[in-house]
C-alpha positions as CSV (number, residue, x, y, z in Angstrom):
1,M,-58.0,-51.5,10.2
2,K,-60.6,-54.3,10.9
3,R,-59.6,-57.2,8.7
4,T,-61.7,-60.3,8.0
5,I,-60.8,-63.6,6.3
6,I,-63.4,-64.9,4.0
7,T,-63.3,-68.4,2.4
8,V,-65.5,-69.7,-0.3
9,V,-65.5,-73.4,-1.3
10,G,-67.7,-75.4,-3.5
11,K,-68.5,-76.8,-7.0
12,D,-67.4,-74.2,-9.6
13,T,-70.2,-72.3,-11.3
14,V,-70.4,-69.1,-13.2
15,G,-70.7,-65.9,-11.1
16,I,-69.3,-67.0,-7.7
17,I,-66.7,-64.2,-7.5
18,A,-69.1,-61.6,-9.0
19,K,-71.8,-62.3,-6.5
20,V,-69.5,-62.3,-3.4
21,C,-67.8,-59.2,-4.6
22,T,-71.1,-57.4,-5.3
23,Y,-72.2,-58.2,-1.7
24,L,-69.0,-56.8,-0.4
25,A,-69.1,-53.6,-2.5
26,E,-72.8,-52.9,-1.6
27,N,-71.8,-53.1,2.1
28,D,-68.7,-50.9,1.9
29,I,-66.3,-53.8,2.5
30,N,-63.0,-53.4,0.7
31,I,-61.1,-56.3,-0.7
32,L,-57.4,-56.1,0.3
33,D,-56.2,-59.4,-1.2
34,I,-57.8,-62.3,-3.0
35,S,-56.7,-65.7,-4.2
36,Q,-58.8,-68.3,-6.0
37,T,-58.2,-71.6,-7.7
38,I,-60.2,-74.3,-9.4
39,V,-59.1,-77.9,-8.8
40,Q,-60.9,-80.6,-10.8
41,G,-64.1,-78.6,-10.9
42,Y,-64.0,-77.4,-7.3
43,F,-63.8,-73.6,-6.6
44,N,-61.7,-72.4,-3.7
45,M,-61.2,-68.7,-2.8
46,M,-59.7,-66.8,0.1
47,M,-60.1,-63.1,0.6
48,I,-58.7,-60.6,3.1
49,V,-61.1,-57.7,3.5
50,D,-61.3,-54.5,5.4
51,T,-64.5,-54.0,7.3
52,N,-63.7,-50.5,8.7
53,Q,-66.1,-48.6,6.5
54,T,-69.1,-50.9,6.7
55,S,-72.0,-50.0,9.0
56,R,-73.0,-53.7,9.1
57,H,-72.4,-55.7,12.3
58,F,-69.9,-58.6,11.9
59,G,-72.6,-61.2,12.8
60,D,-74.9,-59.9,10.1
61,I,-72.1,-60.1,7.5
62,V,-71.4,-63.7,8.6
63,D,-75.0,-64.7,8.3
64,E,-75.7,-62.9,5.1
65,L,-72.6,-64.3,3.3
66,A,-73.5,-67.8,4.6
67,A,-77.0,-67.3,3.1
68,L,-75.5,-66.1,-0.2
69,G,-73.3,-69.2,-0.3
70,E,-76.4,-71.4,0.1
71,E,-78.1,-69.5,-2.8
72,I,-75.2,-70.1,-5.1
73,G,-74.2,-73.6,-4.0
74,V,-71.0,-72.9,-2.0
75,I,-69.9,-72.6,1.6
76,I,-68.8,-69.1,2.7
77,K,-67.1,-68.6,6.0
78,C,-65.9,-65.4,7.7
79,Q,-63.5,-65.0,10.6
80,K,-62.0,-61.9,12.2
81,E,-58.3,-61.8,11.4
82,E,-57.2,-62.0,15.0
83,I,-59.2,-65.2,15.5
84,F,-57.8,-66.7,12.3
85,D,-54.2,-65.9,13.4
86,T,-54.7,-67.3,16.9
87,M,-56.2,-70.6,15.6
88,H,-53.3,-71.1,13.2
89,R,-50.7,-70.5,15.8
90,I,-51.8,-73.4,17.9
């Protein structure tokens, strides 16, 4: 399984989760786990997704989600799970 960590941060607005999840579904990316909170009007979401079934290249997913984030006023970052794990062990 190829797992990716996606984080979404920004001012809360209607439809953030819907738009991110729609992109993932349209690209055959399965959500394995999701956590989101809103703190004093700021939205924070972390997702673990499975990219095994997608035909998209990882770099394209990163760029397209970043562009989607700009459209909806949030910052969306993606990291492969192994990179995320390595960074957080140091």
